[in-house]
C-alpha positions in Angstrom: 39.9 36.6 0.0 38.2 39.3 -1.2 35.1 40.4 1.3 31.8 41.9 0.1 31.0 44.6 0.6 27.3 45.2 2.6 25.6 46.2 -0.6 26.9 43.7 -2.6 26.2 40.8 0.2 23.0 41.8 0.2 22.2 41.6 -3.3 23.5 38.1 -3.1 21.1 37.4 -0.4 18.2 38.8 -2.3 19.0 36.8 -5.6 18.9 33.3 -3.4 15.7 34.3 -2.0 13.9 35.1 -5.6 15.7 31.7 -7.0 14.3 29.9 -3.7 10.6 31.5 -4.4 10.6 30.9 -7.9 11.7 27.1 -7.7 9.0 26.8 -4.4 6.2 28.2 -6.6 6.8 26.3 -10.0 6.7 23.0 -8.3 3.2 24.1 -6.1 2.0 25.0 -9.9 3.6 21.7 -11.0 1.7 19.7 -8.4 -1.7 21.8 -8.7 -1.9 21.3 -12.5 -1.2 17.5 -12.3 -5.3 17.4 -10.9 -7.6 15.8 -13.8 -9.9 18.9 -15.3 -13.4 17.0 -14.5 -14.8 14.7 -11.5 -13.7 11.5 -11.1 -17.2 10.2 -11.2 -18.6 9.4 -13.9 -22.2 9.6 -15.1 -24.2 7.1 -13.7 -27.9 5.2 -14.9 -31.2 4.8 -13.8 -33.5 2.3 -12.8 -37.0 2.4 -11.8 -40.1 0.2 -10.7 -43.5 1.2 -9.8 -45.7 -1.1 -7.2 -49.2 -1.5 -7.1 -51.1 -2.6 -3.9 -54.9 -2.9 -4.6 -57.6 -2.9 -1.7 -61.6 -3.9 -2.7 -64.0 -1.6 -1.4 -64.4 -4.1 2.0 -60.6 -2.8 2.7 -59.6 -6.5 1.9 -56.7 -6.9 -0.2 -56.6 -7.8 -3.6 -53.2 -8.0 -4.7 -49.9 -6.2 -5.2 -47.9 -6.3 -8.4 -44.6 -5.1 -9.4 -44.0 -3.6 -12.8 -40.0 -2.2 -14.1 -39.6 0.5 -16.6 -40.0 -1.6 -19.6 -43.5 -1.7 -18.8 -44.5 1.9 -18.5 -47.2 3.3 -20.4 -51.4 1.9 -19.4 -51.0 -0.7 -16.7 -53.7 -3.4 -15.8 -53.6 -3.7 -11.9 -54.2 -6.7 -9.9 -57.5 -7.4 -10.0 -60.1 -10.1 -8.1 -60.9 -13.4 -9.3 -64.8 -12.7 -11.0 -66.2 -16.0 -9.3 -65.9 -14.9 -6.0 -64.5 -11.5 -5.8 -61.7 -12.1 -3.4 -57.8 -12.5 -4.9 -56.4 -15.7 -5.2 -53.9 -16.3 -2.5 -50.8 -14.9 -4.2 -50.7 -11.2 -3.9 -48.5 -11.5 -7.1 -50.5 -13.2 -9.2 -53.4 -11.4 -11.4 -56.5 -13.6 -11.5 -57.9 -14.1 -15.1 -62.1 -13.4 -15.6 -64.4 -16.2 -16.1 -63.9 -16.4 -19.8 -60.1 -17.1 -19.6 -59.3 -13.1 -20.8 -57.5 -11.0 -18.4 -60.2 -8.6 -16.7 -59.6 -4.7 -17.3 -59.6 -3.8 -13.8 -62.4 -4.6 -10.6 -65.8 -2.7 -10.8 -64.4 -0.5 -8.0 -62.0 -0.6 -5.6 -58.6 1.5 -4.1 -54.9 1.4 -5.5 -51.5 2.4 -3.5 -49.0 3.2 -6.1 -45.4 3.6 -5.2 -42.7 4.7 -8.0 -39.0 4.1 -7.1 -36.6 6.1 -9.5 -33.3 4.9 -8.3 -29.6 6.6 -9.8 -26.9 4.6 -10.1 -23.2 5.7 -10.3 -21.7 3.6 -12.8 -19.7 1.9 -10.6 -22.9 0.8 -9.4 -23.2 2.5 -6.3 -26.8 3.7 -5.1 -26.6 7.8 -5.5 -30.4 8.6 -4.7 -33.9 6.8 -4.5 -36.6 9.5 -5.9 -39.7 7.8 -4.5 -43.5 9.2 -5.4 -46.8 8.0 -4.5 -50.4 8.0 -5.3 -53.7 6.5 -3.8 -56.7 6.5 -5.2 -60.4 4.9 -5.1 -62.4 4.6 -8.5 -65.8 3.3 -9.3 -66.3 2.1 -13.0 -69.7 2.4 -13.2 -70.0 6.1 -11.9 -66.6 6.9 -13.9 -65.7 8.2 -10.5 -62.2 8.7 -8.9 -62.1 10.0 -5.1 -60.2 9.8 -1.9 -56.9 11.1 -3.7 -53.9 11.8 -1.7 -50.0 11.9 -3.0 -46.3 12.5 -1.7 -43.0 12.1 -2.2 -39.6 11.3 -0.6 -36.2 11.2 -1.2 -34.0 8.4 0.3 -30.9 6.7 0.0 -28.8 9.9 -0.6 -25.2 10.1 -1.1 -23.8 12.5 0.7 -22.3 13.9 -3.1 -25.7 14.3 -4.2 -28.1 17.2 -3.2 -31.9 17.8 -3.5 -32.3 21.2 -5.3 -35.8 20.9 -5.2 -38.7 20.6 -8.0 -38.6 22.1 -11.4 -42.1 21.1 -12.5 -45.4 19.9 -10.6 -48.9 18.9 -12.0 -51.5 17.5 -10.0 -55.5 17.5 -10.5 -58.4 16.2 -12.1 -59.0 15.5 -15.4 -61.1 13.9 -18.5 -60.6 10.6 -19.5 -62.8 8.5 -22.0 -64.9 11.0 -22.7 -66.1 11.3 -18.5 -64.7 14.6 -16.6 -63.2 13.9 -13.5 -62.7 10.1 -14.3 -58.8 10.3 -14.3 -56.4 12.0 -11.2 -53.3 13.3 -13.2 -50.0 13.4 -10.8 -46.4 14.6 -11.8 -43.1 15.5 -10.1 -39.8 16.4 -11.8 -36.9 17.0 -8.9 -33.8 18.3 -9.3 -30.5 16.6 -7.6 -27.2 18.0 -8.2 -23.7 16.0 -8.1 -21.4 17.9 -5.5 -17.5 16.8 -5.1 -15.2 18.9 -3.3 -12.7 20.4 -5.0 -14.1 20.0 -8.2 -17.7 21.5 -7.5 -20.8 20.7 -8.9 -21.0 18.8 -11.8 -24.3 18.2 -13.1 -28.0 18.5 -12.4 -30.6 15.2 -12.6 -34.0 15.4 -12.8 -35.9 12.5 -11.7 -39.3 12.5 -13.4 -42.4 10.4 -12.9 -46.2 11.0 -13.9 -49.0 8.9 -12.7 -52.2 9.3 -14.0 -55.2 6.7 -11.9 -58.2 6.1 -13.8 -61.6 5.7 -13.1 -61.7 1.9 -14.0 -58.8 1.0 -11.8 -56.2 1.4 -14.2 -53.7 3.4 -14.5 -50.9 5.0 -16.8 -47.2 5.4 -16.2 -44.3 7.3 -17.5 -40.7 8.1 -15.9 -37.6 9.0 -16.3 
């Protein structure tokens, strides 16, 4: 058997190492390219609800009502019966006026309103809840809005969603029905980003709520 000289043996060994390395790299490349190009979590969908609680001038509960996002726009808040000025006892019932028609509001009182925007994955899981609050007192005869407070919160946050701050916020008294300061306007536009390990950040969500509290105890609501 013919013996290989040292230079020839080294050449053979180098060729074997190169071949093994090429095979290993090729296998690794094949594994890497088997991952999908997009994140596995599909786009989600929104649901929103508004809960309004109204009190009379003495702090007594008038009523509580919950509205869904199909009822966006001008909203009639719970009112007391015009016969005794008190709630019917059912906090979810809005009382009609003596005439048998639905009244516009109590003459004065205070409203506490909470809006919850819930973002769901297509699999039905809750990704996060964007919550905003607007509280105000009103006097219909004086066309007055007072004692306004507002706040917000982010709850039930999935680990793959991250708060990125506000894109827009706007608050202040505005004219309404021809009277200066007869409405308080509150607007929130948040930013919540979906970031998935290995895939990176895949999209930004913009929960939006606009609530206008009126001096007659009604309000306007927009959400998206």
